[in-house]
Legacy VTK file of the C-alpha trace (Angstrom):
# vtk DataFile Version 3.0
C-alpha trace
ASCII
DATASET POLYDATA
POINTS 391 float
-1.079 24.426 33.600
0.587 21.498 35.420
4.027 20.141 34.624
2.639 17.018 32.910
0.637 19.134 30.468
3.671 21.326 29.778
5.763 18.249 29.068
3.140 16.906 26.678
3.124 20.244 24.868
6.900 20.125 24.668
6.689 16.614 23.221
4.235 17.752 20.554
6.433 20.769 19.779
9.504 18.589 19.350
7.654 16.157 17.075
6.327 19.059 14.988
9.747 20.731 14.698
11.344 17.480 13.560
8.391 16.970 11.240
9.115 20.357 9.644
12.765 19.378 9.264
11.638 16.243 7.449
9.109 18.254 5.420
11.820 20.386 3.806
14.211 17.434 3.522
11.536 15.478 1.676
10.901 18.342 -0.724
14.543 17.873 -1.714
15.051 14.172 -2.000
11.527 12.995 -2.775
11.375 15.589 -5.537
14.599 14.102 -6.853
13.451 10.493 -6.437
10.248 11.205 -8.379
12.321 11.682 -11.552
15.397 9.604 -10.664
14.343 6.680 -12.864
13.576 8.733 -16.006
16.675 10.928 -15.380
18.939 7.875 -15.213
17.231 6.504 -18.336
17.880 9.807 -20.166
21.571 9.387 -19.347
21.629 5.869 -20.817
20.831 3.604 -17.846
18.935 0.338 -18.440
16.052 -0.977 -16.349
18.430 -3.374 -14.584
20.796 -0.489 -13.852
17.957 1.567 -12.341
16.961 -1.336 -10.111
20.555 -2.023 -9.063
21.315 1.648 -8.369
18.136 2.023 -6.328
18.846 -1.174 -4.433
22.515 -0.339 -3.877
21.635 3.072 -2.487
19.154 1.516 -0.106
21.602 -1.256 0.867
24.467 1.102 1.717
22.101 3.491 3.440
20.439 0.836 5.561
23.621 -1.057 6.489
25.203 2.184 7.675
22.187 2.779 9.917
23.329 0.015 12.240
26.675 1.706 12.822
25.024 5.113 13.077
22.612 3.819 15.713
25.384 2.022 17.594
27.569 5.137 17.557
24.730 7.393 18.691
24.134 5.114 21.705
27.843 5.274 22.554
28.058 9.051 22.152
24.780 9.691 23.979
24.499 12.791 21.797
21.930 12.125 19.111
22.187 15.581 17.582
25.709 15.236 16.138
24.897 12.464 13.663
21.406 13.843 13.014
22.742 17.231 11.878
25.623 15.736 9.853
23.306 13.254 8.183
20.700 15.825 7.218
23.402 18.102 5.772
24.707 15.341 3.487
21.176 14.130 2.750
19.784 17.415 1.425
22.898 18.999 -0.092
23.586 15.990 -2.342
20.352 16.622 -4.260
21.224 19.969 -5.942
24.513 18.403 -7.086
22.501 16.131 -9.404
22.124 19.182 -11.656
25.815 18.783 -12.535
25.742 15.049 -13.325
26.752 14.346 -16.942
26.529 10.525 -16.831
24.250 7.996 -15.205
27.199 6.762 -13.142
27.801 10.241 -11.692
24.090 10.727 -11.040
24.042 7.337 -9.302
26.921 8.435 -7.063
24.988 11.518 -5.943
21.828 9.465 -5.359
23.789 6.992 -3.232
25.461 9.855 -1.303
21.999 11.197 -0.482
21.088 7.771 0.912
24.266 7.751 3.036
23.230 11.045 4.601
19.817 9.626 5.393
21.489 6.588 6.955
23.537 8.705 9.338
20.611 10.719 10.668
17.727 8.233 10.755
18.514 6.051 13.843
19.448 8.947 16.178
16.482 10.976 14.967
14.112 8.049 15.528
15.472 7.551 19.040
14.767 11.214 19.825
11.262 10.856 18.389
10.706 7.750 20.515
11.559 9.788 23.618
9.118 12.551 22.690
6.306 10.253 21.544
6.217 8.077 24.672
3.975 10.585 26.488
1.619 11.254 23.574
1.425 7.749 22.053
4.182 6.389 19.878
1.862 5.605 17.007
0.478 9.131 16.788
3.899 10.679 17.510
5.567 8.884 14.623
2.387 9.373 12.601
2.422 13.173 13.013
6.090 13.268 12.106
5.494 11.151 9.020
2.451 13.188 7.968
4.495 16.407 8.008
7.281 14.525 6.278
4.849 13.559 3.546
3.646 17.117 3.036
7.176 17.738 1.813
7.122 14.521 -0.169
3.956 15.833 -1.864
5.325 19.340 -2.523
8.655 18.119 -3.910
7.313 16.088 -6.848
4.730 18.807 -7.596
7.531 21.382 -7.726
9.382 19.167 -10.189
6.213 18.655 -12.233
5.672 22.429 -12.341
9.240 23.023 -13.496
8.852 20.404 -16.239
5.486 21.907 -17.242
7.165 25.305 -17.622
9.629 23.682 -20.031
12.370 23.356 -17.461
14.717 20.383 -17.450
15.498 17.721 -14.881
18.672 19.666 -14.045
16.738 22.861 -13.310
14.499 20.879 -10.982
17.451 19.465 -9.070
19.094 22.895 -8.762
15.894 24.413 -7.329
16.105 22.014 -4.386
18.815 24.161 -2.738
16.078 26.384 -1.229
14.293 23.688 0.845
17.705 22.235 1.725
18.722 25.453 3.461
15.350 25.748 5.247
15.651 22.152 6.467
18.998 22.808 8.110
17.841 26.098 9.619
14.867 24.488 11.407
17.076 21.599 12.508
19.405 23.997 14.302
16.399 25.664 15.956
15.172 22.256 17.207
18.630 21.426 18.562
18.776 24.769 20.378
15.276 24.354 21.874
15.704 20.674 22.886
19.384 19.927 23.592
18.405 16.809 25.633
15.376 15.096 24.024
15.763 12.128 26.386
14.342 14.307 29.172
10.989 14.260 27.364
10.404 10.572 28.107
8.575 9.871 31.362
10.795 6.965 32.346
13.913 5.385 30.901
14.823 2.527 33.253
18.229 0.954 32.786
17.756 -2.617 31.621
20.738 -4.833 30.960
20.626 -6.187 27.401
21.444 -9.877 27.075
20.755 -10.284 23.396
17.689 -9.292 21.453
14.347 -10.877 22.269
12.733 -13.618 20.208
9.899 -11.234 19.330
12.387 -8.648 18.074
13.912 -11.139 15.627
10.492 -12.429 14.607
9.485 -8.858 13.861
12.629 -8.255 11.801
11.867 -11.413 9.797
8.332 -10.250 9.053
9.405 -6.786 7.947
12.269 -8.177 5.838
9.749 -10.267 3.884
7.689 -7.110 3.395
10.747 -5.100 2.321
11.985 -7.767 -0.108
8.777 -7.534 -2.081
8.263 -3.773 -1.875
9.057 -2.384 -5.333
11.066 0.841 -5.291
9.315 3.698 -7.094
12.128 4.423 -9.618
11.493 1.009 -11.220
7.753 1.709 -11.345
8.437 5.129 -12.904
10.834 3.502 -15.383
8.008 1.150 -16.423
5.712 4.114 -17.152
8.394 5.991 -19.105
9.557 2.934 -21.069
6.040 1.892 -22.058
4.934 5.517 -22.675
1.913 4.918 -20.455
1.893 8.474 -19.087
3.661 11.709 -20.014
6.826 12.709 -18.151
4.879 15.399 -16.285
2.468 12.795 -14.878
5.224 10.667 -13.329
6.058 13.130 -10.503
2.327 13.813 -10.107
1.701 10.097 -9.560
4.527 10.099 -7.045
2.913 13.068 -5.293
-0.352 11.097 -5.103
1.560 8.239 -3.485
3.142 10.651 -1.008
-0.276 12.098 -0.104
-1.556 8.559 0.554
1.603 7.929 2.570
1.048 10.900 4.870
-2.665 10.241 5.437
-1.966 6.554 6.046
0.749 7.402 8.593
-1.684 9.481 10.671
-4.535 6.960 10.428
-2.334 3.910 11.015
-0.515 5.630 13.880
-3.764 6.289 15.745
-5.042 2.807 14.887
-1.811 1.273 16.184
-2.130 3.088 19.532
-5.625 1.609 19.846
-5.252 -1.900 18.405
-1.545 -2.735 18.442
0.691 -4.386 15.892
-2.086 -6.543 14.394
-2.970 -3.681 12.041
0.135 -4.528 9.967
-1.566 -7.751 8.871
-4.162 -5.697 7.001
-1.471 -3.397 5.598
0.395 -6.413 4.211
-2.765 -7.794 2.603
-3.406 -4.457 0.873
0.236 -4.020 -0.156
0.272 -7.415 -1.880
-1.945 -5.833 -4.570
0.447 -2.880 -5.016
2.624 -4.376 -7.780
-0.231 -5.981 -9.782
-1.994 -2.614 -9.901
1.062 -0.331 -10.267
2.433 -2.347 -13.227
-0.815 -1.974 -15.133
-1.596 -0.418 -18.529
-4.838 1.147 -17.253
-4.448 4.652 -15.831
-7.146 4.205 -13.193
-5.587 0.985 -11.914
-2.148 2.623 -11.994
-3.428 5.369 -9.683
-4.815 2.743 -7.310
-1.468 0.965 -7.402
0.541 4.049 -6.444
-1.963 4.786 -3.647
-1.382 1.279 -2.262
2.359 1.897 -2.629
1.961 5.072 -0.571
-0.072 3.297 2.124
2.627 0.644 2.451
5.301 3.328 2.771
3.156 5.093 5.361
3.208 1.959 7.488
6.946 1.464 6.990
7.685 4.967 8.220
5.243 5.208 11.140
3.843 2.081 12.793
6.814 -0.097 11.923
9.230 2.426 13.461
7.030 2.948 16.516
6.862 -0.747 17.418
10.659 -1.105 17.584
10.707 1.221 20.618
8.323 -1.166 22.398
10.661 -4.130 21.971
13.942 -2.796 23.422
15.156 -0.774 26.436
15.978 2.899 25.980
19.727 2.434 26.499
20.145 0.406 23.304
17.354 1.935 21.247
19.738 3.547 18.755
21.469 0.219 18.103
18.102 -1.515 17.831
16.863 0.978 15.240
20.140 0.634 13.384
20.044 -3.169 13.400
16.407 -3.197 12.356
17.075 -0.783 9.494
20.173 -2.673 8.361
18.251 -5.963 8.069
15.393 -4.133 6.367
17.785 -2.525 3.860
19.560 -5.772 3.002
16.193 -7.369 2.250
15.124 -4.353 0.170
18.423 -4.446 -1.744
18.178 -8.085 -2.771
14.509 -7.669 -3.590
15.199 -4.561 -5.709
18.061 -6.233 -7.568
16.086 -9.404 -8.220
12.973 -7.563 -9.373
15.058 -5.177 -11.502
16.765 -8.082 -13.285
13.558 -10.108 -13.668
11.821 -6.977 -15.016
14.058 -7.079 -18.131
12.603 -10.494 -18.959
9.128 -10.472 -17.428
7.090 -7.754 -15.747
4.749 -10.509 -14.553
7.685 -12.175 -12.817
8.413 -8.949 -10.945
4.769 -8.698 -9.905
4.689 -12.283 -8.609
7.904 -11.867 -6.597
6.521 -8.717 -4.987
3.116 -10.130 -4.065
4.424 -13.477 -2.773
7.124 -11.933 -0.580
4.768 -9.406 1.019
2.186 -12.128 1.714
4.951 -14.209 3.310
5.241 -11.607 6.081
1.687 -12.255 7.288
2.267 -15.538 9.225
5.063 -13.864 11.204
2.891 -10.823 11.939
0.079 -13.087 13.112
2.486 -14.859 15.470
3.663 -11.509 16.904
0.115 -10.191 17.257
-1.028 -13.314 19.126
1.889 -13.196 21.588
1.673 -9.540 22.723
3.684 -9.040 25.883
5.877 -12.123 25.435
9.630 -11.933 24.718
LINES 1 392
391 0 1 2 3 4 5 6 7 8 9 10 11 12 13 14 15 16 17 18 19 20 21 22 23 24 25 26 27 28 29 30 31 32 33 34 35 36 37 38 39 40 41 42 43 44 45 46 47 48 49 50 51 52 53 54 55 56 57 58 59 60 61 62 63 64 65 66 67 68 69 70 71 72 73 74 75 76 77 78 79 80 81 82 83 84 85 86 87 88 89 90 91 92 93 94 95 96 97 98 99 100 101 102 103 104 105 106 107 108 109 110 111 112 113 114 115 116 117 118 119 120 121 122 123 124 125 126 127 128 129 130 131 132 133 134 135 136 137 138 139 140 141 142 143 144 145 146 147 148 149 150 151 152 153 154 155 156 157 158 159 160 161 162 163 164 165 166 167 168 169 170 171 172 173 174 175 176 177 178 179 180 181 182 183 184 185 186 187 188 189 190 191 192 193 194 195 196 197 198 199 200 201 202 203 204 205 206 207 208 209 210 211 212 213 214 215 216 217 218 219 220 221 222 223 224 225 226 227 228 229 230 231 232 233 234 235 236 237 238 239 240 241 242 243 244 245 246 247 248 249 250 251 252 253 254 255 256 257 258 259 260 261 262 263 264 265 266 267 268 269 270 271 272 273 274 275 276 277 278 279 280 281 282 283 284 285 286 287 288 289 290 291 292 293 294 295 296 297 298 299 300 301 302 303 304 305 306 307 308 309 310 311 312 313 314 315 316 317 318 319 320 321 322 323 324 325 326 327 328 329 330 331 332 333 334 335 336 337 338 339 340 341 342 343 344 345 346 347 348 349 350 351 352 353 354 355 356 357 358 359 360 361 362 363 364 365 366 367 368 369 370 371 372 373 374 375 376 377 378 379 380 381 382 383 384 385 386 387 388 389 390
């Protein structure tokens, strides 16, 4: 076997190992997020509080990603922040079992987001190195698909615990097992690939004189998408408040969304490698129907809504991440991912807060804000798609 084939195998192995890390991490925090809304409600939180807590967690988490990415570029050691971030990310979840107020539970949920913020930019840079040889769309898609296997298992584990008459607290405590497995595989990946940058075929040094016009145009498009993308805790709160489904069905619906997420990541990743960024136009069109369907009183339409929610998340975590690596040189890729994620998170925060507040007065208002904002991203995506190769 020639050296090129061996390198490609190494790239696939790295992507799979990091996918397994994400698999067990997602069992932890996606299991927790599937019941975060109802758990906060059981502790006395209002719908506005759920929206604000969700948005605040995302805001802090995404803003910190800029500094995490910037620091990882300066350190040139992407493993340090990746390991620290994962440790905080997964170990915060079992602590929710000890929360005795919605404020304390919110603090743990936000801490979990901080951990994710620390590890996401350096991890994505390492994935961009490994996926360059195999196709960035499929590389990020494979990682996300494995990630979503965990996101599917986590909510189903919680649903099983609730079915067996366990409590939310028992479900949170059980997450210590996947947390330990996540960290174990992470250390194995770090031992096997101490220098992931060596996996990329070429990393030419390019002097950065500001970010390109296309980079900012892309950030604008994705911020519009993020502003209108309803966080699942608010959707779950709607189901619990209106008694549309039993508490056991809420994590099951979330698991359905995670399954759609993983399948969409693989399909969209391959499609992106073939057709380019224009595929996001179709994703945005489909996602505009997410809120109208998810905030429905018909179970069948609700299922369709959470599937569309999962497809949108699949795009956010695969194709959208992959395209960033095409817009910037390798030397500042960590900062670019951090800046991108910070802008994304700020947009998601203000969208979550606005939709959470409007929800208390009008569910229809929340639906309209979501659909309009997502549709607003399409003109920017069309502009990007019709100027491929320009800066």
